[in-house]
C-alpha positions in Angstrom: 139.1 195.8 252.8 139.2 198.8 250.5 141.5 201.3 252.2 142.8 204.7 251.1 145.1 207.2 252.8 144.7 211.0 252.8 147.5 213.4 253.8 146.1 215.3 256.7 146.9 218.2 259.0 145.3 216.2 261.9 143.8 212.9 262.8 140.2 213.3 261.8 138.0 213.4 258.7 137.3 217.0 259.5 140.9 218.1 259.4 142.3 219.8 256.2 144.1 217.8 253.6 147.9 218.5 254.0 149.1 219.6 250.6 152.5 218.0 251.2 153.0 214.3 250.9 156.5 213.5 252.3 156.3 216.1 255.1 152.6 215.8 255.8 151.7 215.9 259.5 150.1 212.5 259.0 147.8 210.2 257.1 144.2 209.4 257.8 143.6 205.8 256.6 140.0 205.2 255.7 138.3 201.8 255.2 135.8 202.7 252.5 133.6 199.8 253.4 133.1 200.8 257.0 134.4 204.4 257.1 136.5 203.4 260.0 139.6 205.6 260.3 143.1 205.2 261.6 145.7 207.9 261.9 149.4 207.4 261.1 151.6 210.1 262.5 154.3 211.2 260.0 156.2 213.5 262.4 159.5 211.7 262.0 159.9 213.0 258.5 159.5 216.6 259.5 163.2 216.9 260.4 164.7 214.8 257.6 166.9 216.5 255.1 166.3 214.1 252.3 164.2 210.9 251.9 161.0 212.2 253.6 158.8 211.1 250.6 160.3 207.6 250.4 159.9 207.2 254.2 156.3 208.4 254.0 155.6 206.1 251.1 156.8 203.1 253.2 154.4 204.2 256.1 151.5 204.3 253.7 152.4 201.0 252.0 152.6 199.3 255.4 149.0 200.4 256.1 147.8 198.3 253.1 146.2 201.2 251.2 145.4 201.0 247.5 145.2 204.7 246.8 146.7 208.0 248.3 144.9 211.3 248.1 147.1 214.4 248.6 148.2 217.7 247.2 151.7 217.4 245.9 154.1 214.4 245.4 157.7 214.5 244.3 159.3 212.1 241.8 161.0 209.8 244.2 157.9 209.4 246.4 155.7 209.0 243.4 158.0 206.2 242.2 158.0 204.5 245.6 154.2 204.7 245.8 153.6 203.3 242.4 156.1 200.6 242.9 154.1 199.5 246.0 151.0 199.4 243.8 149.5 202.5 245.3 147.6 204.8 243.0 148.1 208.5 243.6 145.5 211.3 243.4 147.1 214.8 243.5 146.0 218.4 243.6 143.7 218.1 246.5 144.1 221.1 248.7 141.8 223.5 250.6 139.3 220.7 251.4 138.8 218.5 254.4 139.8 214.8 254.5 136.1 214.0 254.4 135.5 216.1 251.3 138.5 214.4 249.5 137.2 211.0 250.4 133.7 211.9 249.1 135.2 213.1 245.8 137.1 209.9 245.5 134.0 207.8 246.1 132.0 209.8 243.6 134.7 209.3 241.0 135.5 213.1 241.0 139.2 212.6 241.0 141.8 211.5 238.5 144.7 209.1 239.2 148.0 210.8 238.4 150.3 209.5 235.8 153.3 211.5 237.0 154.5 213.5 240.0 153.4 217.1 240.3 156.2 218.5 242.5 159.9 218.9 242.0 162.2 216.6 244.0 164.9 217.7 246.3 
């Protein structure tokens, strides 16, 4: 299976990409071979003072994804994701989850080498 996760404001491919990683509403996990989706609710991190990004990285890693598409990722979350072998694509905002997935499939995105948000 070739799975990716996209930060999302809702559970469907037609919801907007959530620009936040650690405090995203949730993650749409997409099997690129079948386009089957699964939604992972990330609501428990909304109230966390610290550690939301690391907690979210654990959720994504447990889903078995190889790549994360999002808007912004802080340094601790970026480190946790890359340590889990998950590639990170950043700066996706203002598009739907479907559009982000299509960009990824076309090769129209770049894998990040470093975080693009300040940590807390």
